[in-house]
C-alpha positions in Angstrom: 0.0 0.0 0.0 2.9 2.4 0.9 4.6 1.8 -2.5 1.3 2.5 -4.3 0.9 5.8 -2.4 4.5 6.8 -3.3 4.0 5.9 -6.9 0.8 8.0 -7.0 2.6 11.0 -5.5 5.4 10.7 -8.0 2.8 10.6 -10.8 1.0 13.7 -9.5 4.3 15.5 -9.1 5.3 14.6 -12.6 2.1 16.0 -14.0 2.5 19.2 -12.1 6.1 19.6 -13.3 5.1 19.0 -16.9 2.3 21.5 -16.6 4.6 24.2 -15.1 7.2 23.5 -17.8 4.8 23.8 -20.7 2.7 26.7 -19.2 2.6 29.5 -21.8 3.7 32.8 -20.3 5.0 36.0 -21.8 8.6 36.6 -22.5 8.7 39.2 -19.8 7.3 36.9 -17.2 9.7 34.1 -18.2 12.6 36.5 -17.9 11.5 37.7 -14.5 11.0 34.1 -13.4 14.4 33.1 -14.7 16.1 36.0 -12.9 14.3 35.1 -9.7 15.6 31.5 -9.9 19.1 32.7 -10.6 19.0 35.0 -7.5 17.4 32.3 -5.4 20.1 29.7 -6.4 22.8 32.2 -5.6 21.3 32.9 -2.2 20.7 29.3 -1.4 24.3 28.5 -2.4 25.6 31.2 -0.1 23.7 30.0 3.0 23.3 26.3 2.4 25.9 23.7 3.1 27.1 21.5 0.2 25.0 18.5 1.3 21.9 20.3 2.6 18.3 20.2 1.5 18.8 23.8 0.3 21.3 22.5 -2.3 18.7 20.1 -3.6 16.1 22.8 -3.7 18.4 25.0 -5.7 19.2 22.2 -8.2 15.5 21.5 -8.6 14.8 25.2 -9.4 17.6 25.1 -11.9 16.2 21.9 -13.5 12.8 23.6 -14.0 14.4 26.5 -16.0 16.5 24.0 -18.0 13.4 21.9 -18.9 11.5 25.1 -19.9 14.3 25.9 -22.2 14.3 22.4 -23.7 10.5 22.7 -24.3 10.8 26.1 -25.9 13.8 25.1 -28.0 12.0 21.9 -29.2 8.7 23.5 -30.0 9.5 27.0 -31.2 13.0 27.4 -32.6 13.8 24.7 -35.1 13.9 25.8 -38.8 11.2 24.4 -41.1 12.3 21.1 -42.6 11.4 22.4 -46.0 14.4 24.8 -45.8 17.1 22.1 -45.7 20.0 24.7 -45.8 18.7 26.0 -42.5 17.2 22.8 -41.0 20.3 20.6 -41.3 22.8 22.8 -39.4 19.9 23.9 -37.1 19.0 20.4 -36.2 22.7 19.5 -35.7 23.0 22.4 -33.2 19.8 21.2 -31.5 21.2 17.7 -31.1 24.4 19.2 -29.6 22.3 21.1 -27.0 20.1 18.1 -26.2 23.3 16.1 -25.6 24.5 18.8 -23.2 21.2 18.7 -21.3 21.2 14.9 -21.2 24.7 14.9 -19.7 23.7 17.6 -17.2 20.9 15.4 -16.0 23.2 12.3 -15.8 25.6 14.4 -13.8 22.8 15.4 -11.4 21.9 11.8 -10.9 25.6 10.7 -10.3 26.9 13.6 -8.2 24.0 15.4 -6.5 24.7 13.5 -3.3 28.1 11.8 -3.5 29.4 9.2 -1.1 30.9 10.7 2.1 34.6 10.0 2.8 35.3 6.5 4.1 37.3 5.5 7.1 39.6 2.6 6.4 38.8 -0.6 8.4 41.8 -1.9 10.4 43.4 -5.2 9.4 43.3 -7.6 12.3 46.7 -8.9 13.4 47.7 -12.1 11.6 44.9 -11.7 8.9 46.8 -9.8 6.3 46.1 -11.2 2.8 49.0 -11.8 0.5 49.5 -9.0 -2.0 51.1 -8.9 -5.4 52.1 -5.4 -6.7 52.2 -5.2 -10.5 54.1 -2.3 -12.1 53.7 -2.6 -15.9 56.2 -0.8 -18.0 57.0 -0.4 -21.7 59.3 2.5 -22.5 59.9 4.3 -19.2 63.3 5.2 -18.0 65.0 3.0 -15.4 65.4 6.0 -13.0 61.6 6.6 -13.1 60.9 2.9 -12.5 63.4 2.8 -9.7 61.5 5.5 -7.8 58.1 3.7 -8.3 59.5 0.3 -7.3 61.3 1.8 -4.3 58.1 3.5 -3.1 56.2 0.3 -3.4 58.8 -1.5 -1.3 58.4 1.1 1.4 54.7 0.5 1.8 53.7 -0.4 5.4 52.8 -4.1 5.1 54.3 -7.4 6.4 57.3 -8.2 4.1 56.3 -11.9 3.9 52.9 -11.0 2.5 54.1 -8.5 -0.1 55.6 -9.3 -3.5 56.7 -6.7 -6.1 56.7 -7.4 -9.8 58.1 -5.2 -12.5 56.3 -6.3 -15.7 58.5 -5.2 -18.6 56.9 -5.2 -22.0 59.9 -3.2 -23.4 62.3 -6.1 -23.0 60.1 -8.9 -24.3 61.5 -11.6 -26.5 59.6 -10.1 -29.4 61.3 -6.8 -28.8 64.8 -8.3 -28.4 64.5 -10.3 -31.6 63.0 -7.7 -33.9 64.4 -7.1 -37.3 65.8 -3.6 -36.6 69.3 -4.4 -35.0 69.5 -1.0 -33.2 66.1 -1.4 -31.6 66.8 -5.1 -30.8 70.0 -4.1 -29.0 68.2 -1.3 -27.1 65.6 -3.8 -25.9 68.2 -6.3 -24.8 70.1 -3.5 -23.0 66.9 -2.4 -21.3 66.2 -5.9 -20.2 69.6 -6.3 -18.7 69.4 -2.9 -16.9 66.0 -3.6 -15.4 67.1 -7.1 -14.3 70.0 -5.5 -12.5 67.8 -2.9 -10.9 65.3 -5.4 -9.7 68.1 -7.6 -8.3 69.6 -4.6 -6.5 66.2 -3.7 -5.0 65.1 -7.3 -4.2 62.0 -7.4 -6.5 60.9 -9.7 -9.3 61.5 -8.9 -13.0 59.1 -10.5 -15.5 58.8 -10.1 -19.2 57.1 -12.3 -21.8 57.5 -13.7 -25.3 55.2 -11.4 -27.3 53.6 -8.0 -26.7 50.0 -9.2 -27.1 46.9 -7.3 -25.9 49.1 -4.4 -24.7 48.8 -3.5 -21.0 46.0 -6.0 -20.3 48.1 -8.8 -21.7 51.1 -7.7 -19.6 49.0 -7.7 -16.4 47.5 -11.1 -17.3 51.0 -12.5 -17.8 51.8 -11.3 -14.2 48.7 -13.2 -13.0 50.1 -16.4 -14.4 53.3 -16.2 -12.4 52.0 -14.8 -9.1 49.6 -16.1 -6.5 48.7 -13.3 -4.1 45.1 -13.0 -2.8 45.0 -9.4 -3.9 46.6 -7.6 -6.9 47.7 -4.0 -6.7 48.4 -2.1 -10.0 50.6 1.0 -10.2 51.5 2.6 -13.4 55.3 3.0 -14.0 55.2 6.7 -12.9 52.8 6.2 -10.0 54.7 6.1 -6.7 52.6 5.0 -3.7 52.8 6.4 -0.2 53.6 4.2 2.8 49.9 4.0 3.9 48.5 2.8 0.6 47.8 -0.8 1.6 46.7 0.0 5.2 44.0 2.3 3.8 42.7 -0.1 1.2 43.3 -3.8 2.0 40.9 -3.9 5.0 37.8 -3.4 2.9 38.3 -6.9 1.3 38.1 -8.5 4.7 34.7 -6.9 5.2 33.1 -7.8 1.8 33.9 -11.1 0.2 32.2 -9.9 -3.1 34.4 -6.8 -3.3 36.5 -6.8 -6.5 38.0 -3.3 -6.5 39.3 -0.6 -4.2 40.2 2.4 -6.4 42.0 5.5 -5.1 42.6 8.8 -6.9 45.4 9.6 -9.3 47.3 12.6 -7.9 49.9 14.3 -10.1 53.0 16.2 -9.0 53.5 18.0 -12.3 51.1 20.2 -14.3 49.4 19.1 -17.5 50.0 21.3 -20.6 47.0 23.6 -19.9 48.1 24.1 -16.2 51.7 24.7 -17.1 51.1 27.0 -20.1 48.4 29.0 -18.4 50.3 29.1 -15.1 47.4 27.7 -12.9 48.9 24.6 -11.4 49.6 26.1 -7.9 46.2 27.6 -7.2 43.5 26.1 -9.5 42.1 22.5 -9.0 43.6 20.2 -11.6 41.4 18.7 -14.4 41.4 15.2 -12.9 40.2 16.5 -9.5 36.6 16.9 -10.8 36.6 13.2 -11.7 38.5 11.9 -8.6 37.2 14.4 -6.2 33.5 14.3 -6.9 32.5 12.0 -9.9 34.1 8.8 -8.6 32.5 9.5 -5.2 29.1 9.9 -6.9 29.7 6.6 -8.9 30.7 5.0 -5.6 27.3 5.8 -4.1 25.7 3.6 -6.8 28.3 0.8 -6.6 29.7 2.0 -10.0 33.2 3.3 -9.2 35.4 1.8 -11.8 39.0 0.7 -12.2 41.2 3.5 -13.6 44.2 1.4 -14.6 46.4 2.3 -11.6 46.4 3.1 -7.8 43.9 0.3 -7.2 43.6 -3.1 -5.4 41.8 -5.9 -7.1 40.6 -9.4 -5.9 42.4 -12.3 -7.7 39.3 -14.4 -7.1 37.2 -11.9 -9.0 39.6 -11.6 -11.8 39.5 -15.4 -12.1 35.9 -15.1 -13.3 36.9 -13.0 -16.3 40.1 -14.8 -17.0 42.0 -11.8 -15.9 42.0 -8.2 -17.2 39.8 -7.6 -20.2 41.6 -6.8 -23.4 38.9 -6.4 -26.1 39.2 -2.6 -25.9 42.2 -0.3 -25.4 40.8 0.8 -22.0 41.2 -2.5 -20.2 40.5 -0.9 -16.8 37.0 0.4 -17.3 36.1 -2.7 -19.4 37.3 -5.0 -16.6 35.2 -3.1 -14.0 32.1 -3.2 -16.3 32.3 -6.9 -16.7 32.8 -7.6 -13.0 30.0 -5.2 -12.0 27.7 -7.0 -14.4 28.5 -10.3 -12.6 27.4 -8.9 -9.2 30.8 -7.9 -7.8 31.2 -4.7 -5.8 33.6 -1.8 -5.9 34.7 0.9 -3.4 36.3 4.3 -4.0 38.7 5.7 -1.3 39.0 9.4 -1.7 42.5 9.9 -0.4 45.5 10.7 -2.7 48.1 7.9 -2.0 50.1 7.9 -5.2 52.1 10.6 -7.0 52.2 10.3 -10.7 53.3 12.3 -13.8 51.1 13.9 -16.4 52.0 14.3 -20.1 54.2 17.4 -20.4 53.6 18.3 -24.1 50.3 19.2 -25.7 50.8 16.4 -28.3 51.3 13.8 -25.6 48.3 15.1 -23.8 46.1 14.8 -26.9 47.5 11.3 -27.6 46.5 10.2 -24.1 43.0 11.6 -24.3 42.4 10.2 -27.8 43.2 6.7 -26.4 40.7 7.2 -23.5 38.0 8.5 -25.8 38.5 5.7 -28.4 38.5 3.1 -25.6 35.3 4.4 -24.1 33.7 4.4 -27.5 34.8 0.7 -28.0 33.1 -0.1 -24.6 30.0 1.6 -25.8 30.0 -0.3 -29.1 31.1 -3.7 -27.9 29.4 -3.9 -24.5 26.6 -1.2 -24.6 26.4 -0.5 -20.9 22.7 0.8 -21.1 21.7 -2.7 -22.1 24.3 -4.7 -20.3 22.8 -7.7 -18.5 23.5 -7.9 -14.8 23.9 -4.2 -14.1 21.4 -2.4 -11.8 19.6 0.6 -13.3 21.8 3.1 -11.4 24.9 1.3 -12.7 23.6 1.5 -16.2 23.1 5.3 -15.8 26.6 5.7 -14.3 28.3 3.8 -17.1 26.2 5.9 -19.6 27.6 9.0 -18.0 31.2 7.7 -18.2 31.0 6.5 -21.8 28.8 9.2 -23.4 30.9 11.9 -21.8 33.6 11.3 -24.5 31.2 12.5 -27.2 31.6 16.1 -26.0 33.8 16.9 -29.0 30.7 17.0 -31.2 28.7 19.7 -29.3 31.8 21.7 -28.5 32.6 22.0 -32.2 29.0 22.7 -33.1 28.8 25.5 -30.5 32.0 26.9 -32.1 30.9 27.0 -35.7 27.2 27.7 -35.3 27.4 31.5 -35.1 29.4 31.5 -38.3 26.4 30.0 -40.3 24.5 33.2 -39.7 27.4 35.7 -39.8 28.9 34.4 -43.0 26.0 32.8 -44.8 22.8 34.4 -43.3 21.4 30.9 -42.5 18.5 31.0 -40.0 19.5 27.9 -37.9 17.9 29.2 -34.7 14.4 30.8 -35.2 14.2 33.3 -32.3 14.2 37.0 -31.9 16.8 38.8 -29.8 14.3 39.2 -27.0 13.4 35.5 -27.0 17.1 34.6 -26.9 17.6 36.9 -24.0 14.6 35.6 -22.1 15.3 31.9 -22.6 18.9 31.2 -23.6 20.5 33.7 -21.3 18.7 32.5 -18.3 19.3 28.9 -19.3 23.1 29.6 -19.6 23.2 31.4 -16.2 21.3 28.6 -14.5 23.5 26.0 -16.1 26.7 27.8 -14.9 25.2 27.9 -11.3 24.2 24.3 -11.4 27.7 23.3 -12.6 29.2 25.4 -9.8 26.9 23.7 -7.3 28.0 20.3 -8.4 31.7 20.9 -9.0 32.5 24.4 -7.5 35.6 23.4 -5.4 36.8 21.0 -8.1 36.3 22.8 -11.4 36.2 26.6 -11.9 33.8 28.3 -14.3 34.7 28.0 -18.0 37.6 25.7 -17.3 35.7 22.7 -18.6 34.9 24.6 -21.8 38.6 25.3 -22.4 39.6 21.6 -21.8 36.8 20.4 -24.1 37.7 22.8 -26.8 41.4 22.0 -26.9 40.6 18.3 -27.1 37.6 18.5 -29.4 39.6 19.4 -32.5 41.5 16.1 -32.3 39.1 13.9 -30.5 36.4 14.3 -33.1 38.4 12.5 -35.8 39.5 9.9 -33.3 36.0 9.1 -32.3 34.8 9.0 -36.0 37.6 6.5 -36.8 36.3 4.2 -33.9 32.7 4.4 -35.1 33.8 3.5 -38.6 36.1 0.7 -37.5 35.8 -0.3 -33.8 38.7 -2.7 -34.0 41.2 -0.2 -35.4 42.5 1.6 -32.3 45.7 0.3 -30.7 47.1 0.9 -27.3 49.8 3.6 -27.3 51.8 4.3 -24.2 51.7 8.0 -23.0 55.1 9.7 -22.8 55.9 10.8 -19.3 58.8 12.8 -17.8 59.5 14.9 -20.9 61.3 18.2 -20.6 61.4 21.2 -23.0 64.5 23.4 -23.1 62.8 26.1 -25.1 59.3 27.6 -25.5 57.6 26.8 -28.8 54.2 26.4 -30.4 53.1 22.8 -30.3 53.6 20.8 -33.5 49.8 20.1 -33.5 48.9 23.7 -32.6 48.3 25.1 -36.1 44.5 24.4 -36.3 43.9 26.6 -33.2 45.5 29.6 -34.9 43.4 29.0 -38.0 40.2 28.7 -36.0 41.1 31.9 -34.1 41.6 33.8 -37.3 38.3 32.6 -38.7 36.5 33.7 -35.5 38.3 37.0 -35.6 37.0 37.6 -39.1 33.5 36.8 -37.7 33.9 39.7 -35.3 34.7 42.0 -38.2 31.6 40.6 -40.1 29.5 41.3 -37.0 30.5 45.0 -37.1 30.0 45.3 -40.8 26.5 43.8 -40.6 25.6 46.0 -37.7 26.3 49.0 -39.9 24.7 47.7 -43.0 21.7 45.9 -41.5 20.2 48.1 -38.8 16.9 46.3 -39.0 18.6 43.1 -37.7 20.5 44.6 -34.8 19.0 42.3 -32.1 19.9 39.1 -33.9 23.3 40.3 -35.0 24.2 41.4 -31.5 23.2 38.1 -30.0 25.0 36.0 -32.6 28.0 38.3 -32.5 28.2 38.0 -28.8 28.1 34.2 -29.1 31.0 34.4 -31.6 32.9 36.7 -29.3 32.6 34.2 -26.4 34.0 31.5 -28.8 36.8 33.9 -29.7 37.8 34.2 -26.0 37.9 30.4 -25.7 39.9 30.1 -28.9 42.3 32.9 -27.7 42.8 31.1 -24.4 43.6 27.9 -26.4 46.5 29.8 -28.2 48.1 30.1 -24.8 47.7 26.4 -24.1 49.4 25.3 -27.4 52.2 27.9 -26.9 54.4 25.6 -24.8 56.4 27.3 -22.1 60.0 26.2 -21.4 60.0 23.4 -18.8 63.2 21.9 -17.3 61.7 20.6 -14.1 59.8 17.3 -14.1 57.9 17.5 -10.8 56.4 19.7 -8.2 58.5 20.5 -5.2 57.2 18.9 -1.9 57.5 20.5 1.5 59.5 18.0 3.6 60.9 19.5 6.9 63.1 16.4 7.6 66.0 16.5 9.9 69.3 15.5 8.4 73.1 15.8 8.5 75.3 17.2 5.7 78.4 15.1 5.5 81.4 17.1 4.2 84.8 15.4 4.3 83.7 13.0 7.0 82.3 15.8 9.2 78.5 15.9 10.0 76.7 19.3 10.1 73.1 19.4 11.4 70.5 20.6 8.9 66.9 20.4 7.7 65.6 19.3 4.3 63.1 22.1 3.5 61.7 20.7 0.3 62.5 18.4 -2.5 61.5 16.8 -5.8 62.6 13.7 -7.7 65.7 15.5 -8.8 67.0 17.1 -5.7 66.3 19.0 -2.5 66.9 22.3 -0.7 68.7 22.0 2.6 69.0 24.6 5.4 71.9 24.2 7.9 71.0 24.7 11.5 71.4 28.3 12.8 74.5 27.6 14.9 76.3 25.5 12.2 79.3 26.9 10.3 79.9 25.0 7.1 83.1 24.9 5.1 83.1 26.6 1.7 80.8 24.7 -0.7 81.4 25.4 -4.4 79.1 24.4 -7.2 79.6 20.8 -8.4 81.1 19.5 -5.2 79.8 16.1 -4.1 78.7 15.7 -0.5 76.2 13.4 1.3 72.9 13.8 3.1 72.2 11.5 6.0 68.6 11.1 7.4 66.5 8.5 9.1 64.2 6.7 6.6 60.5 6.4 7.6 60.5 2.8 6.3 62.2 0.4 8.6 63.3 -2.0 5.8 65.8 0.5 4.2 69.3 -0.7 5.2 71.1 2.6 4.4 70.6 6.2 5.5 73.1 8.2 3.4 72.5 9.7 -0.1 75.2 11.3 -2.3 74.3 14.8 -3.7 75.9 17.5 -5.8 75.9 21.1 -4.7 74.0 23.1 -7.3 73.8 26.5 -5.6 74.4 28.2 -2.2 72.1 31.1 -1.4 72.1 33.4 1.6 68.6 34.4 2.7 67.2 36.4 5.6 66.6 33.1 7.5 70.2 31.8 6.9 72.0 29.7 4.3 70.0 27.6 1.8 71.7 24.9 -0.2 70.4 23.5 -3.5 71.3 19.8 -4.0 71.0 17.4 -6.9 70.6 13.7 -6.0 73.4 11.5 -7.4 72.2 7.9 -6.8 74.8 5.3 -7.9 73.2 2.2 -6.5 69.6 0.9 -6.4 69.2 1.4 -2.7 69.8 5.1 -3.1 66.4 5.2 -4.9 64.8 3.8 -1.8 66.0 6.8 0.1 64.8 9.2 -2.5 61.4 7.5 -2.6 61.2 7.6 1.2 62.0 11.3 1.2 59.6 12.4 -1.5 56.7 9.9 -1.6 56.3 8.5 1.9 53.8 10.9 3.4 50.2 11.0 1.8 49.4 14.0 4.0 51.6 16.2 1.8 49.5 15.3 -1.3 46.3 15.9 0.6 47.5 19.3 1.9 48.5 20.5 -1.5 45.3 19.2 -3.0 43.1 21.0 -0.4 45.1 24.2 -0.9 43.8 24.4 -4.5 40.2 23.5 -3.8 38.7 26.9 -3.6 35.5 28.1 -5.3 35.7 31.6 -6.8 32.0 31.5 -7.7 30.5 32.1 -11.1 31.0 35.9 -11.3 34.6 36.0 -10.1 35.4 32.8 -12.1 34.0 34.4 -15.3 36.0 37.6 -14.7 39.2 35.5 -14.2 38.4 33.5 -17.4 38.0 36.7 -19.5 41.2 38.2 -18.1 43.2 35.0 -18.7 41.8 34.6 -22.2 42.8 38.1 -23.2 46.4 37.7 -21.8 46.8 34.2 -23.3 45.6 35.5 -26.7 48.4 38.0 -26.7 51.0 35.4 -25.5 50.0 32.9 -28.1 50.2 35.4 -30.9 53.5 36.6 -29.7 54.9 33.0 -29.8 53.6 32.7 -33.4 55.2 36.0 -34.5 58.5 35.1 -32.9 58.5 31.7 -34.7 57.7 33.4 -38.0 60.7 35.7 -37.5 63.0 32.8 -36.7 61.7 30.9 -39.8 62.3 33.9 -42.1 65.8 34.4 -40.6 66.6 30.7 -41.3 65.4 31.1 -44.9 67.7 34.1 -45.4 70.7 32.4 -43.8 73.2 31.3 -46.5 73.8 27.6 -47.0 77.5 26.7 -46.8 78.8 24.4 -49.5 80.4 21.2 -48.2 84.2 21.2 -48.2 85.9 19.3 -51.0 87.7 16.2 -50.0 91.4 16.2 -50.6 
């Protein structure tokens, strides 16, 4: 009886909502109502906590305005089908808008009330399950692998229950026996170097005969040779903190049907947008929206999925699927989808406990995102999550959100070019007056911005998503079309990490963004010309011209993204404050390690210490007590890079000089041991400027980056002309 009453109430509520959405009112009344909703949402956001009922009321008000816009857009603005030159681009724009609304509602379902932070259950003494740690590698440098392996060895867990495996696909038999002699020799040398590294660190080296099924095949080969109850996967550049296993393993003892505990990917270097726009130190990173709020939302519906690294998986669960799935190039999400459909559960622990590296160059960044987009499209085509048997309805919706998201390139490009249809060709693809556009579209956009700020305010600032989507859309659209045309075509490509750039330059794939900017700039000129020559169309021209101007700001900001700044540092410096001794000619001098990175550290001698003269290039040693008890040494050689006198005393810049594998244990213990450092840095960036201040910041950034991007282009043009004028010297004649 109770269920019947609830169903009746929902039916009545639905009828009332539909009536309110379709109720015909004047433009003035709708504009007033829209403004009232905007003000109400702003007030509720100011006084309501992030999880309060007031938040839900605000989102409900916003939803009503969005639905009224959808109804008006569908019934009143589409061009007549008899005018195909207007209808076809007009309908394509309409589909782009409806996709955006659809994704907004999926977001509301997923993240309107995300899972609260979890507290790790303790592991009872003597009940620690055996754990195999897999570190798959393909082309990463041995120094990078040494840091990751060393950090894994330092995890707080019984040594007899923990086994580390370096899974090397770059030294496989296939690689060592390839036809190219130089590449074959490099592969054999790599295998020998990594075997020596693993022997020195006391871990297992494992390769295979052939590089089949990419990363999934490499992991499955690891499963064949190992036997641990649990499997931990770390990417080659993902160094864990000491508490990783203590904060994750206990959940498997509570739920025998648990297949996954996923943790966030935290990065100690900026991605190309953050580096080139200079936002890394104060703005939340792109991945924080996913790991800070979306994965928590997915976790509420038992749909948090495997992200390829920083995760613990049940070997028993993997046995049901014959290991990691390898049909698509995103083996992680595919494996999670299959296990969720078989009734296994997942958990997301929102605590950064690994430190990884992001792609440094814009080209590498696009390559990585293209692989993700193509893999998710393969999952959509091969597995079709909305109809996947075994999934609950919430899980179906969650996987829809995760897969359909990667179609954003289509609406982003449609929003970019749509104003030009009218400005250049006078096509009427949006049948509305300027007053109607102001009343409906403007209020819809304002409400949309507020709703996004409600959902992601501390994790994604206003207009940042639009920038990220635009810089990816130009290249992701062809990648997605290629998958739709041939789903089996994409292959797994390893993302380059740890790159450095000695000089600033325009990215080798940045040319399209300058072309697009030029076209949009011409659109601004056409807007002015049409305002002068067509005074009777002022309202439409102003609206469309304003839309094009907004696109120009996005395009100008993108010029700054593809204008690569010089970068010689690979990682973010970490506050350490670790006591140490500086050893100079056998004498020990008390000091403190202020901060450090993978490459070196800054050391501050104690106030009462008088050091001997330290010239640049001199080799000394740092001695400090490791946090991990299983590190048998405590002294690390370093080279003096600089000596600086500050108001607080002497400050010495040191470069690490590891000459044996155990030295990497010390570096990892120094840089990666403490997860609180990652959490502190992460929290320092999680501020919410609000829609107004965020918009002002975006406009200011876009104007500055437009100038910076154009200056890079002009500088390159000058260099190119100088090189063309430079005389070519004839080769010397041989005697």
